[in-house]
C-alpha positions as CSV (number, residue, x, y, z in Angstrom):
1,M,1.5,5.1,-30.2
2,E,1.9,8.6,-31.2
3,E,3.6,10.8,-28.6
4,A,4.1,14.6,-28.5
5,K,5.5,16.8,-25.7
6,N,3.6,19.5,-24.1
7,G,4.8,22.8,-22.7
8,T,6.0,21.2,-19.6
9,G,8.0,18.7,-21.4
10,I,5.7,15.8,-20.4
11,K,4.9,13.2,-23.1
12,T,1.3,13.0,-24.1
13,A,-0.4,10.2,-26.3
14,N,-2.6,10.9,-29.1
15,K,-3.6,7.1,-29.3
16,V,-2.9,4.8,-26.4
17,R,-3.5,1.1,-26.3
18,E,-5.1,0.6,-23.0
19,T,-5.0,-2.8,-21.2
20,P,-8.2,-4.5,-21.5
21,G,-10.3,-5.0,-18.5
22,L,-9.2,-2.1,-16.5
23,S,-11.8,-0.2,-14.7
24,V,-12.5,2.4,-12.1
25,F,-12.9,-0.5,-9.5
26,K,-9.8,-2.2,-10.6
27,I,-7.7,1.0,-10.3
28,A,-9.2,1.6,-6.8
29,A,-8.5,-2.1,-5.8
30,T,-5.0,-2.1,-7.0
31,Y,-4.3,1.0,-4.9
32,V,-5.8,-0.4,-1.8
33,G,-4.2,-3.8,-2.4
34,T,-0.7,-2.3,-2.8
35,V,-1.2,-0.3,0.5
36,V,-2.7,-3.0,2.8
37,G,-0.3,-5.7,4.0
38,A,1.0,-7.4,7.2
39,G,1.0,-4.0,9.0
40,F,-2.4,-2.7,7.9
41,A,-4.3,-6.0,8.4
42,S,-2.5,-6.8,11.7
43,G,-3.9,-3.4,13.1
44,Q,-0.4,-2.7,14.1
45,E,0.1,0.4,11.8
46,V,-3.3,1.9,12.8
47,L,-2.7,1.3,16.5
48,Q,0.7,2.9,16.3
49,F,-0.3,6.0,14.3
50,F,-3.9,6.7,15.7
51,G,-4.8,4.5,18.5
52,K,-3.2,6.8,21.1
53,F,-5.2,9.9,20.0
54,G,-8.8,8.5,20.9
55,L,-11.4,10.2,19.0
56,F,-8.8,12.5,17.4
57,G,-7.4,9.4,15.7
58,F,-10.6,9.2,13.6
59,A,-9.8,12.8,12.5
60,G,-6.2,11.8,11.6
61,L,-7.7,9.0,9.5
62,L,-10.2,11.4,7.8
63,A,-7.3,13.7,6.8
64,A,-5.4,10.6,5.6
65,T,-8.3,9.5,3.5
66,A,-8.2,12.9,1.7
67,M,-4.5,12.7,1.2
68,F,-4.6,9.2,-0.1
69,A,-7.2,10.3,-2.7
70,I,-5.2,13.5,-3.8
71,F,-1.7,11.9,-4.0
72,G,-2.8,8.6,-5.5
73,W,-4.5,10.6,-8.3
74,A,-1.2,12.6,-8.7
75,V,0.7,9.5,-9.0
76,L,-1.7,7.8,-11.6
77,D,-1.9,11.2,-13.5
78,L,1.9,11.5,-13.7
79,G,2.1,7.9,-14.7
80,M,-0.3,8.6,-17.6
81,R,1.3,11.8,-18.9
82,L,4.9,10.4,-18.6
83,R,4.0,6.8,-20.0
84,A,5.9,5.5,-16.9
85,Q,7.2,2.0,-17.0
86,S,8.3,2.1,-13.3
87,H,8.2,4.6,-10.5
88,L,11.6,6.0,-11.8
89,E,10.1,8.3,-14.3
90,I,7.8,9.9,-11.7
91,I,10.6,10.2,-9.2
92,K,13.1,11.9,-11.6
93,H,10.2,14.3,-12.9
94,I,9.4,15.5,-9.4
95,G,12.6,15.2,-7.5
96,G,15.0,16.2,-10.3
97,R,18.3,14.3,-11.0
98,W,20.0,14.3,-7.6
99,L,17.1,14.2,-5.3
100,G,15.1,12.0,-7.5
101,T,18.2,9.6,-7.6
102,V,18.2,9.5,-3.8
103,I,14.4,8.8,-3.5
104,D,14.6,6.1,-6.2
105,Y,17.2,4.2,-4.4
106,V,15.5,4.3,-1.2
107,I,12.1,3.2,-2.7
108,T,13.8,0.5,-4.7
109,F,15.4,-0.8,-1.8
110,F,12.4,-0.8,0.4
111,L,10.4,-2.7,-2.3
112,F,12.7,-5.5,-2.0
113,G,12.7,-5.2,1.9
114,A,8.9,-5.1,1.9
115,F,8.7,-8.2,-0.3
116,T,11.2,-10.0,2.1
117,A,9.1,-8.8,5.3
118,M,6.0,-10.2,3.7
119,A,7.5,-13.5,3.0
120,A,8.7,-13.5,6.6
121,G,5.3,-12.5,7.9
122,A,3.6,-15.5,6.0
123,G,6.1,-17.7,7.7
124,A,5.2,-16.3,11.1
125,I,1.4,-16.8,10.6
126,F,2.2,-20.4,9.5
127,A,4.2,-21.2,12.6
128,E,2.1,-19.1,15.3
129,Q,-1.5,-19.9,13.9
130,F,-1.1,-23.3,12.1
131,Q,1.9,-24.8,13.9
132,W,3.6,-25.4,10.6
133,P,7.2,-24.8,9.8
134,S,7.8,-21.0,9.1
135,V,10.1,-21.8,6.1
136,L,6.9,-23.5,4.4
137,G,4.9,-20.3,4.7
138,S,7.5,-18.2,3.3
139,A,8.3,-20.6,0.5
140,V,4.5,-20.9,-0.5
141,M,4.2,-17.0,-0.3
142,V,7.2,-16.5,-2.5
143,A,6.1,-19.1,-4.9
144,V,2.6,-17.7,-5.4
145,T,3.8,-14.1,-5.7
146,V,6.4,-15.1,-8.5
147,V,3.7,-16.9,-10.5
148,T,1.4,-13.9,-10.3
149,V,4.2,-11.4,-11.2
150,M,5.1,-13.4,-14.3
151,L,1.6,-12.7,-15.6
152,G,2.6,-9.1,-16.1
153,L,0.8,-5.9,-14.9
154,R,-2.6,-7.2,-15.9
155,G,-2.2,-10.3,-13.9
156,V,-1.0,-8.2,-10.9
157,I,-4.1,-5.9,-11.2
158,T,-6.4,-8.8,-11.5
159,S,-5.1,-10.8,-8.5
160,I,-5.3,-7.7,-6.2
161,S,-8.7,-6.6,-7.4
162,M,-10.0,-10.1,-6.7
163,V,-8.6,-10.2,-3.1
164,V,-9.3,-6.5,-1.9
165,P,-13.1,-6.9,-1.6
166,V,-12.6,-9.9,0.8
167,L,-10.0,-8.0,2.8
168,L,-12.1,-4.9,3.4
169,S,-15.4,-6.9,4.0
170,A,-13.4,-8.8,6.7
171,V,-12.3,-5.6,8.6
172,V,-15.4,-3.9,8.2
173,G,-17.5,-6.9,9.2
174,M,-15.3,-7.2,12.3
175,A,-15.7,-3.5,13.1
176,V,-19.6,-3.7,13.0
177,W,-19.7,-6.8,15.1
178,T,-17.4,-5.3,17.6
179,A,-19.2,-1.9,17.7
180,V,-22.7,-3.3,18.0
181,N,-21.8,-5.7,20.9
182,T,-19.9,-2.8,22.8
183,N,-22.5,-0.1,22.0
184,F,-19.5,1.7,20.5
185,F,-21.6,4.0,18.5
186,S,-23.6,5.2,21.3
187,N,-21.0,5.5,23.9
188,P,-17.4,5.2,22.2
189,A,-15.4,3.3,24.5
190,I,-11.6,3.7,23.7
191,G,-9.1,2.1,25.9
192,T,-5.6,3.4,26.7
193,V,-2.6,2.3,24.7
194,P,0.3,1.1,26.9
195,F,3.0,2.8,24.9
196,K,4.1,6.2,23.2
197,P,2.5,6.8,19.7
198,A,4.8,6.5,16.6
199,V,4.2,10.2,16.1
200,P,3.3,12.8,18.9
201,F,0.6,14.9,17.0
202,W,-2.3,13.3,15.1
203,P,-2.2,15.8,12.1
204,L,1.5,14.8,11.6
205,A,0.7,11.1,12.2
206,A,-1.9,11.4,9.2
207,V,0.9,12.9,6.9
208,L,3.5,10.3,7.7
209,Y,0.9,7.3,7.6
210,V,0.3,8.5,4.0
211,S,3.7,9.1,3.0
212,Y,4.7,5.7,4.6
213,N,2.3,3.8,2.5
214,L,2.7,5.9,-0.8
215,V,6.1,4.4,-1.1
216,M,4.8,0.8,-1.8
217,S,1.9,1.9,-4.0
218,V,3.8,4.3,-6.3
219,A,5.6,1.4,-7.9
220,V,2.5,-0.1,-9.2
221,L,0.3,2.9,-9.6
222,A,2.9,4.7,-11.9
223,P,2.8,1.9,-14.6
224,T,-1.0,1.5,-14.0
225,G,-1.5,5.2,-15.0
226,A,0.5,4.7,-18.2
227,R,-2.1,2.1,-19.5
228,Y,-4.7,5.0,-19.5
229,N,-5.4,8.2,-21.5
230,R,-8.5,9.1,-19.7
231,P,-7.8,11.4,-16.7
232,G,-11.4,11.1,-15.5
233,L,-11.2,7.5,-15.0
234,L,-7.8,7.8,-13.1
235,S,-9.3,10.5,-10.7
236,K,-12.3,8.4,-9.9
237,G,-10.2,5.4,-9.3
238,A,-8.0,7.4,-7.0
239,I,-10.8,8.7,-5.1
240,L,-12.6,5.4,-4.6
241,G,-9.3,3.8,-3.7
242,G,-8.6,6.6,-1.1
243,I,-12.1,6.1,0.5
244,G,-11.6,2.4,0.6
245,L,-8.4,2.9,2.4
246,G,-10.0,5.2,4.9
247,I,-12.9,3.0,5.5
248,G,-10.6,0.0,6.1
249,A,-8.4,1.8,8.5
250,A,-11.3,3.3,10.3
251,A,-13.0,-0.1,10.7
252,I,-9.7,-1.5,12.2
253,L,-9.6,1.4,14.6
254,V,-13.3,0.8,15.6
255,A,-12.6,-2.8,16.2
256,L,-9.4,-2.1,18.2
257,A,-10.6,0.7,20.4
258,P,-12.9,-1.3,22.8
259,N,-10.3,-4.0,23.2
260,L,-7.5,-1.7,24.3
261,P,-5.1,-2.0,26.1
262,A,-5.3,-5.9,25.9
263,A,-5.0,-5.9,22.1
264,A,-1.9,-3.5,21.9
265,R,0.1,-6.2,23.8
266,F,0.0,-8.6,20.8
267,E,2.1,-8.6,17.6
268,I,-1.1,-9.0,15.7
269,P,-3.8,-7.1,17.5
270,M,-6.7,-7.7,15.0
271,L,-6.0,-11.3,15.3
272,H,-6.5,-11.0,19.1
273,V,-9.9,-9.3,18.4
274,A,-10.8,-11.9,16.0
275,G,-10.1,-14.5,18.5
276,T,-12.5,-13.0,21.1
277,L,-15.3,-13.2,18.7
278,S,-14.8,-16.8,18.0
279,P,-11.8,-19.4,17.5
280,L,-13.3,-19.9,13.9
281,F,-13.1,-16.3,13.1
282,G,-9.5,-16.1,14.3
283,T,-8.6,-18.8,12.0
284,L,-10.6,-17.2,9.1
285,Y,-8.8,-13.9,9.7
286,S,-5.4,-15.6,9.6
287,I,-6.4,-16.6,6.1
288,V,-7.4,-13.0,5.4
289,L,-4.2,-11.7,6.8
290,L,-2.3,-14.0,4.5
291,A,-4.2,-12.6,1.5
292,E,-3.4,-9.0,2.5
293,I,0.4,-10.2,2.7
294,Y,0.1,-11.6,-0.7
295,T,-1.3,-8.4,-2.4
296,T,1.6,-6.3,-0.8
297,A,4.1,-9.0,-1.8
298,V,2.9,-8.8,-5.3
299,G,3.0,-5.2,-5.7
300,S,6.5,-5.0,-4.0
301,L,8.2,-7.7,-6.3
302,Y,6.5,-6.2,-9.4
303,G,7.6,-2.7,-8.6
304,F,11.1,-3.9,-7.8
305,V,11.6,-5.9,-10.9
306,V,10.2,-3.3,-13.4
307,R,12.6,-0.9,-12.0
308,L,15.5,-3.0,-12.9
309,T,14.2,-4.1,-16.4
310,P,11.1,-3.5,-18.6
311,E,8.2,-5.9,-18.1
312,E,8.4,-7.1,-21.6
313,S,12.2,-7.8,-21.5
314,P,13.3,-11.4,-21.7
315,R,15.4,-10.9,-18.7
316,A,12.4,-10.2,-16.6
317,R,11.8,-13.7,-15.6
318,F,15.3,-14.1,-14.5
319,Y,15.2,-11.1,-12.4
320,I,11.8,-12.2,-10.8
321,I,13.2,-15.7,-9.9
322,G,16.6,-14.3,-8.8
323,T,14.8,-11.5,-6.6
324,A,12.5,-14.2,-5.1
325,I,15.4,-16.4,-4.2
326,A,17.2,-13.7,-2.4
327,A,14.1,-12.4,-0.6
328,F,13.3,-15.9,0.5
329,L,16.8,-16.4,2.0
330,A,16.6,-12.9,3.7
331,S,13.2,-13.8,5.1
332,L,14.9,-16.5,7.3
333,L,16.0,-13.5,9.5
334,G,12.4,-13.4,10.9
335,F,9.4,-10.9,10.3
336,S,10.0,-8.7,13.6
337,T,13.8,-8.2,12.8
338,L,12.9,-7.3,9.3
339,V,10.2,-4.7,10.3
340,R,12.4,-3.2,12.9
341,T,15.4,-2.7,10.5
342,V,13.7,-1.9,7.2
343,Y,10.6,0.0,7.9
344,P,12.0,3.0,9.9
345,A,13.5,4.4,6.8
346,V,10.3,4.2,4.8
347,G,8.8,7.3,6.5
348,Y,11.6,9.5,5.5
349,A,11.5,8.3,2.0
350,G,7.8,8.6,1.8
351,L,7.9,12.2,3.0
352,L,10.3,13.2,0.3
353,L,7.9,11.6,-2.1
354,L,5.1,13.4,-0.7
355,L,6.9,16.8,-0.7
356,G,7.9,16.2,-4.4
357,L,4.3,15.4,-5.3
358,T,3.2,18.4,-3.5
359,Y,5.5,20.6,-5.6
360,G,4.6,19.0,-8.8
361,L,0.9,19.7,-8.1
362,I,1.6,23.3,-7.3
363,R,3.9,23.6,-10.4
364,R,1.2,22.2,-12.6
365,G,-1.4,24.7,-11.3
366,K,0.8,27.5,-12.0
367,D,1.5,26.2,-15.6
368,R,-2.2,26.0,-16.2
369,Q,-2.5,29.6,-15.0
370,N,0.2,30.8,-17.3
371,Q,-1.2,29.1,-20.4
372,P,-2.8,31.6,-22.9
373,Q,-6.7,31.7,-22.9
374,Y,-8.4,31.5,-26.1
């Protein structure tokens, strides 16, 4: 691969070996798959960030959709231009030496925390929905994730892109079913939420919602962008991914709205909604929820490991196995405990990342304006 540096010090490639089989759809599906997880599929994130604002919650989701597309493209594009092997190159580029180091440490820690939380979440579903030992659910999730990550980035992208259509179909189908049976579209019935929202204003909620979720996706989007030398393909994938995330979140809000405040009293509100449709659908949605946990677990473990060692390194498998064992042991603390202790720091780290990406976009625009015109 031939590389050169442009005026901004960013490496560009004249010849790039692109990973076979990648496409706009796979880029978009990878983006969606790394964002959705236990919080998204359960409906808890959407409820906390947007449920309290009624119809304005949908305005917040529209704003979040646009930001997902813009910042997802920014990460993919920087990954391509920096030939990023992990999120580290992007973080150091947008945050500088000191701030970049702080953001990197927080993101890396959260990737491990997110993987641990997903393992614990799988255990909780096994125990609560199927009456099986929670430790079995955690062990199965960890084992399947390890096998997937050992296949490398191509295996990660393929597995996520296969699961995402099922995930979106499930939440959209549930939303349509709920809306039709409650006449939601002709007379929106949005119940009250019996708690304070996570953020007091819906525009701020939209920003923090994107920043929170971007932390998980940057670890996979950065090396994904490095597999390409076609900016147009990346921008289309980011836009499609942003739209997919917006549709999925809006569908969850449509399904939840008529079932409030009852649904808000459950740890997994969407599972309550699914159960009201039919017991069978409740069981099927439990399986979908496990699939969503899997996509986040895969992205988190992959991002954590490639931050510590290159994917092609002989040490990579030892890091994968070692990380998996540590996460499995930590998952025994329980899902709610992990979410309560690990997740609050994510919004702050994500906001720093978002501000850094915004600065990078502004700086790039100024660099283009200053370039001589021929």
